[in-house]
Kinemage of the C-alpha trace (Angstrom):
@kinemage 1
@onewidth
@group {chain A} dominant
@subgroup {mainchain}
@vectorlist {calphas} color= white
{ca unk a 1} P 10.474 -9.581 -2.515
{ca unk a 2} L 7.257 -9.522 -4.531
{ca unk a 3} L 3.747 -10.506 -3.517
{ca unk a 4} L 4.193 -8.900 -0.124
{ca unk a 5} L 1.120 -7.992 1.901
{ca unk a 6} L 0.649 -4.330 2.818
{ca unk a 7} L -1.690 -2.949 5.472
{ca unk a 8} L -2.048 0.796 4.947
{ca unk a 9} L -4.051 3.269 7.045
{ca unk a 10} L -5.550 6.481 5.705
{ca unk a 11} L -5.955 5.401 2.077
{ca unk a 12} L -8.785 7.686 1.004
{ca unk a 13} L -6.348 10.180 -0.560
{ca unk a 14} L -2.759 11.385 -0.629
{ca unk a 15} L 0.125 9.123 0.315
{ca unk a 16} L -2.119 6.301 1.469
{ca unk a 17} L -3.886 6.085 -1.858
{ca unk a 18} L -0.694 6.396 -3.910
{ca unk a 19} L 1.152 3.818 -1.837
{ca unk a 20} L -1.705 1.334 -2.276
{ca unk a 21} L -1.627 1.843 -6.036
{ca unk a 22} L 2.177 1.663 -6.232
{ca unk a 23} L 2.377 -1.511 -4.136
{ca unk a 24} L -0.319 -3.232 -6.207
{ca unk a 25} L 1.378 -2.160 -9.440
{ca unk a 26} L 4.591 -3.753 -8.144
{ca unk a 27} L 2.816 -7.090 -7.762
{ca unk a 28} L 2.102 -6.878 -4.052
{ca unk a 29} L -1.215 -7.329 -2.262
{ca unk a 30} L -2.791 -4.501 -0.309
{ca unk a 31} L -5.389 -4.075 2.400
{ca unk a 32} L -6.313 -0.427 2.064
{ca unk a 33} L -8.103 1.066 5.033
{ca unk a 34} L -9.894 4.236 6.018
{ca unk a 35} L -12.290 5.445 8.657
{ca unk a 36} L -14.970 5.703 5.947
{ca unk a 37} L -14.476 2.643 3.716
{ca unk a 38} L -16.836 3.942 1.019
{ca unk a 39} L -14.058 6.349 0.030
{ca unk a 40} L -11.927 3.351 -0.984
{ca unk a 41} L -14.245 1.963 -3.671
{ca unk a 42} L -12.129 3.351 -6.553
{ca unk a 43} L -9.036 1.625 -5.131
{ca unk a 44} L -10.695 -1.772 -4.968
{ca unk a 45} L -11.207 -1.711 -8.727
{ca unk a 46} L -7.474 -2.341 -9.052
{ca unk a 47} L -6.119 -5.884 -8.960
{ca unk a 48} L -4.451 -6.762 -5.694
{ca unk a 49} L -6.267 -4.201 -3.522
{ca unk a 50} L -8.920 -4.988 -0.946
{ca unk a 51} L -10.404 -2.523 1.505
{ca unk a 52} L -11.781 -2.470 5.014
{ca unk a 53} L -12.622 -0.077 7.822
{ca unk a 54} L -9.910 1.069 10.190
{ca unk a 55} L -10.360 3.948 12.630
{ca unk a 56} L -7.006 4.437 14.368
{ca unk a 57} L -8.761 5.885 17.444
{ca unk a 58} L -10.826 2.701 17.914
{ca unk a 59} L -8.905 -0.339 19.263
{ca unk a 60} L -11.663 -2.750 18.195
{ca unk a 61} L -11.521 -1.364 14.656
{ca unk a 62} L -7.746 -1.881 14.579
{ca unk a 63} L -7.983 -5.488 15.759
{ca unk a 64} L -10.725 -6.241 13.239
{ca unk a 65} L -8.750 -4.768 10.334
{ca unk a 66} L -5.640 -6.780 11.258
{ca unk a 67} L -7.726 -9.955 11.507
{ca unk a 68} L -9.386 -9.278 8.151
{ca unk a 69} L -5.968 -8.763 6.551
{ca unk a 70} L -4.714 -12.063 7.949
{ca unk a 71} L -7.894 -13.845 6.857
{ca unk a 72} L -7.537 -12.444 3.345
{ca unk a 73} L -3.792 -12.779 2.816
{ca unk a 74} L -2.358 -14.864 5.661
{ca unk a 75} L 0.359 -12.412 6.706
{ca unk a 76} L 1.388 -8.749 6.909
{ca unk a 77} L 4.769 -7.813 5.454
{ca unk a 78} L 4.525 -4.007 5.339
{ca unk a 79} L 2.538 -1.795 7.684
{ca unk a 80} L 2.127 1.854 6.728
{ca unk a 81} L 0.826 4.192 9.421
{ca unk a 82} L -0.397 7.010 7.208
{ca unk a 83} L -3.661 8.159 8.806
{ca unk a 84} L -3.259 11.690 10.082
{ca unk a 85} L -4.751 15.058 10.856
{ca unk a 86} L -3.582 18.617 11.458
{ca unk a 87} L -4.566 20.959 14.265
{ca unk a 88} L -3.306 24.413 13.318
{ca unk a 89} L -2.913 27.062 15.990
{ca unk a 90} L -0.500 28.603 18.485
{ca unk a 91} L 0.041 26.816 21.788
{ca unk a 92} L -2.055 29.422 23.603
{ca unk a 93} L -4.730 29.202 20.925
{ca unk a 94} L -5.481 25.485 20.892
{ca unk a 95} L -7.454 23.827 23.673
{ca unk a 96} L -6.304 20.786 25.586
{ca unk a 97} L -9.107 18.834 23.907
{ca unk a 98} L -7.703 19.809 20.493
{ca unk a 99} L -4.186 18.821 21.580
{ca unk a 100} L -5.390 15.452 22.864
{ca unk a 101} L -7.332 14.797 19.668
{ca unk a 102} L -4.205 15.546 17.603
{ca unk a 103} L -2.182 13.096 19.663
{ca unk a 104} L -4.943 10.462 19.540
{ca unk a 105} L -4.838 10.312 15.746
{ca unk a 106} L -1.214 11.010 14.875
{ca unk a 107} L 0.610 9.369 17.782
{ca unk a 108} L -1.572 7.039 19.841
{ca unk a 109} L -3.394 5.751 16.758
{ca unk a 110} L -0.156 4.913 14.970
{ca unk a 111} L 1.264 3.403 18.158
{ca unk a 112} L -1.742 1.132 18.652
{ca unk a 113} L -1.749 -0.092 15.055
{ca unk a 114} L 1.990 -0.722 15.314
{ca unk a 115} L 1.607 -2.713 18.521
{ca unk a 116} L -1.097 -4.838 16.896
{ca unk a 117} L 1.235 -5.804 14.031
{ca unk a 118} L 4.674 -6.048 15.672
{ca unk a 119} L 4.049 -9.486 17.252
{ca unk a 120} L 3.090 -10.894 13.838
{ca unk a 121} L 6.226 -9.572 12.153
{ca unk a 122} L 8.455 -10.680 15.018
{ca unk a 123} L 7.018 -14.190 14.849
{ca unk a 124} L 7.553 -14.444 11.090
{ca unk a 125} L 11.053 -12.965 11.374
{ca unk a 126} L 10.520 -10.243 8.806
{ca unk a 127} L 8.557 -7.119 8.003
{ca unk a 128} L 8.740 -3.381 7.564
{ca unk a 129} L 6.868 -0.729 9.532
{ca unk a 130} L 6.592 2.554 7.650
{ca unk a 131} L 5.768 5.488 9.904
{ca unk a 132} L 4.588 8.513 7.939
{ca unk a 133} L 6.065 11.376 9.905
{ca unk a 134} L 6.979 14.780 8.488
{ca unk a 135} L 9.732 17.339 8.242
{ca unk a 136} L 7.686 18.655 11.175
{ca unk a 137} L 8.767 15.578 13.106
{ca unk a 138} L 12.259 17.081 13.361
{ca unk a 139} L 11.883 20.872 13.137
{ca unk a 140} L 9.172 23.286 14.160
{ca unk a 141} L 7.085 26.130 12.838
{ca unk a 142} L 4.725 28.500 14.662
{ca unk a 143} L 1.109 27.255 14.760
{ca unk a 144} L 2.147 23.608 14.420
{ca unk a 145} L 2.742 22.970 18.135
{ca unk a 146} L 0.078 20.256 18.495
{ca unk a 147} L 1.152 18.552 15.270
{ca unk a 148} L 4.840 18.723 16.201
{ca unk a 149} L 4.100 17.257 19.623
{ca unk a 150} L 2.435 14.255 17.978
{ca unk a 151} L 5.050 13.749 15.261
{ca unk a 152} L 8.023 14.173 17.598
{ca unk a 153} L 6.448 11.587 19.901
{ca unk a 154} L 5.979 9.258 16.926
{ca unk a 155} L 9.618 9.696 15.905
{ca unk a 156} L 10.961 8.879 19.373
{ca unk a 157} L 8.649 5.879 19.661
{ca unk a 158} L 9.662 4.635 16.210
{ca unk a 159} L 13.419 5.086 16.605
{ca unk a 160} L 13.277 3.135 19.852
{ca unk a 161} L 11.146 0.448 18.215
{ca unk a 162} L 13.656 0.149 15.356
{ca unk a 163} L 16.429 -0.834 17.770
{ca unk a 164} L 14.180 -3.314 19.567
{ca unk a 165} L 12.861 -5.188 16.526
{ca unk a 166} L 15.996 -5.171 14.340
{ca unk a 167} L 17.318 -8.422 15.878
{ca unk a 168} L 14.040 -10.067 14.828
{ca unk a 169} L 14.384 -9.131 11.148
{ca unk a 170} L 11.901 -6.249 11.291
{ca unk a 171} L 12.735 -2.835 9.850
{ca unk a 172} L 11.296 0.552 10.765
{ca unk a 173} L 11.261 3.331 8.160
{ca unk a 174} L 10.355 6.847 9.319
{ca unk a 175} L 9.280 8.925 6.310
{ca unk a 176} L 9.636 12.709 6.613
{ca unk a 177} L 7.939 14.490 3.698
{ca unk a 178} L 8.082 18.184 2.991
{ca unk a 179} L 5.105 19.851 1.299
{ca unk a 180} L 3.288 17.512 -1.088
{ca unk a 181} L 0.331 18.224 -3.327
{ca unk a 182} L -2.276 16.256 -1.389
{ca unk a 183} L -5.542 17.118 0.348
{ca unk a 184} L -3.749 17.392 3.700
{ca unk a 185} L -3.995 21.192 3.892
{ca unk a 186} L -7.658 21.114 2.920
{ca unk a 187} L -8.508 18.899 5.898
{ca unk a 188} L -6.819 20.879 8.657
{ca unk a 189} L -8.593 21.999 11.800
{ca unk a 190} L -7.894 25.677 12.528
{ca unk a 191} L -8.163 26.759 16.155
{ca unk a 192} L -9.330 30.087 17.513
{ca unk a 193} L -7.051 32.975 16.576
{ca unk a 194} L -5.563 35.541 18.960
{ca unk a 195} L -4.291 38.891 17.669
{ca unk a 196} L -1.122 38.509 19.771
{ca unk a 197} L 0.057 35.744 17.412
{ca unk a 198} L -0.828 37.398 14.124
{ca unk a 199} L 2.828 37.701 13.052
{ca unk a 200} L 3.883 34.188 14.108
{ca unk a 201} L 1.133 31.557 14.078
{ca unk a 202} L -0.970 33.835 11.884
{ca unk a 203} L 1.766 34.035 9.268
{ca unk a 204} L 2.017 30.234 9.197
{ca unk a 205} L -1.744 29.900 8.827
{ca unk a 206} L -1.616 32.207 5.824
{ca unk a 207} L 1.304 30.264 4.374
{ca unk a 208} L -0.720 27.050 4.475
{ca unk a 209} L -3.473 28.820 2.540
{ca unk a 210} L -1.042 30.183 -0.041
{ca unk a 211} L 0.624 26.788 -0.417
{ca unk a 212} L -2.580 24.844 -1.094
{ca unk a 213} L -2.406 23.305 -4.590
{ca unk a 214} L 1.039 24.889 -5.016
{ca unk a 215} L 3.063 22.410 -2.980
{ca unk a 216} L 6.350 21.576 -4.735
{ca unk a 217} L 6.229 17.784 -4.438
{ca unk a 218} L 4.305 15.015 -6.226
{ca unk a 219} L 2.793 12.254 -4.013
{ca unk a 220} L 3.067 9.711 -6.847
{ca unk a 221} L 6.835 10.243 -6.911
{ca unk a 222} L 6.892 10.229 -3.128
{ca unk a 223} L 5.168 6.830 -3.031
{ca unk a 224} L 7.666 5.483 -5.571
{ca unk a 225} L 10.547 6.681 -3.383
{ca unk a 226} L 9.070 4.927 -0.347
{ca unk a 227} L 8.797 1.659 -2.290
{ca unk a 228} L 12.438 2.014 -3.335
{ca unk a 229} L 13.472 2.415 0.305
{ca unk a 230} L 11.309 -0.517 1.433
{ca unk a 231} L 12.863 -2.668 -1.320
{ca unk a 232} L 16.415 -1.764 -0.279
{ca unk a 233} L 18.434 -4.462 1.485
{ca unk a 234} L 19.674 -1.716 3.799
{ca unk a 235} L 16.783 0.760 4.209
{ca unk a 236} L 17.413 3.988 6.104
{ca unk a 237} L 15.875 4.645 9.488
{ca unk a 238} L 14.673 8.004 8.174
{ca unk a 239} L 13.805 9.035 4.640
{ca unk a 240} L 13.344 12.696 3.799
{ca unk a 241} L 11.067 13.365 0.826
{ca unk a 242} L 11.346 16.564 -1.193
{ca unk a 243} L 14.050 19.112 -1.765
{ca unk a 244} L 12.291 21.414 0.689
{ca unk a 245} L 12.620 18.729 3.384
{ca unk a 246} L 16.314 18.149 2.658
{ca unk a 247} L 17.148 21.855 2.615
{ca unk a 248} L 15.011 22.609 5.658
{ca unk a 249} L 16.465 19.853 7.813
{ca unk a 250} L 20.046 20.550 6.751
{ca unk a 251} L 19.718 24.225 7.734
{ca unk a 252} L 18.056 23.238 11.009
{ca unk a 253} L 20.816 20.801 11.942
{ca unk a 254} L 23.517 23.313 11.057
{ca unk a 255} L 21.842 25.828 13.389
{ca unk a 256} L 21.612 23.214 16.146
{ca unk a 257} L 25.289 22.320 15.783
{ca unk a 258} L 26.274 25.991 15.840
{ca unk a 259} L 24.382 26.456 19.105
{ca unk a 260} L 26.027 23.375 20.636
{ca unk a 261} L 29.426 24.817 19.703
{ca unk a 262} L 28.610 28.297 21.005
{ca unk a 263} L 27.525 26.982 24.414
{ca unk a 264} L 29.870 24.003 24.632
{ca unk a 265} L 32.095 25.443 27.345
{ca unk a 266} L 29.159 26.095 29.659
{ca unk a 267} L 27.618 22.717 28.833
{ca unk a 268} L 30.846 20.946 29.851
{ca unk a 269} L 31.212 22.966 33.068
{ca unk a 270} L 28.977 20.581 35.011
{ca unk a 271} L 31.501 17.733 35.301
{ca unk a 272} L 32.322 16.447 38.776
{ca unk a 273} L 35.674 17.963 39.765
């Protein structure tokens, strides 16, 4: 299907920007959004791309952006919830305010945008909702507790939504990238640091520094892979992106299965006699 209409959040850089460019290059129409719309000026120089303001933490901003998309294009065929942030710190290190802010952007923001668009897609009997999650939506690392909490919530919300909207012709695609060469690491919020977590959360913090501009994956290729999945007549519920994501999740699931097997006898001991 060509000439689809995309509404994409967080388009100032990274996956949002590349997805807007890839969709427009494929002949689709795009409403690119960001909290600061002036960052989108370079995108609007491309045919098929318009831009507007969308702050995922502001319900009025969400409603206005959806209305502007409908006024401009008449429909929404693909929603991409890409806007995100990263709070980096051990559970004891981050404050409750920092945890809530992480959830506001990554989970509640995506949930509110989704709920604004689902009725439109259900009524038209078609559509795809792309939720930009992460390998961190399925496995964990020290110092990413706030981020994992938000992404795991997004994954549970989205998997449930997928079952609910499938009878109405609407697909949900949960994208789980590994490390991509975007500005994501540059924009992280680092919490206070406690010496007690130097070898756990501290090691992860240092890894994010070392990985900056050395990430193994290309966001242009990642955007192309997402378009391929969206175009598929049978898209997956989840799409891993990057060899690091595939290898990391496979090892994680093997460890989970081994633990289930090791404790299976005790787990089954609870049956009513």
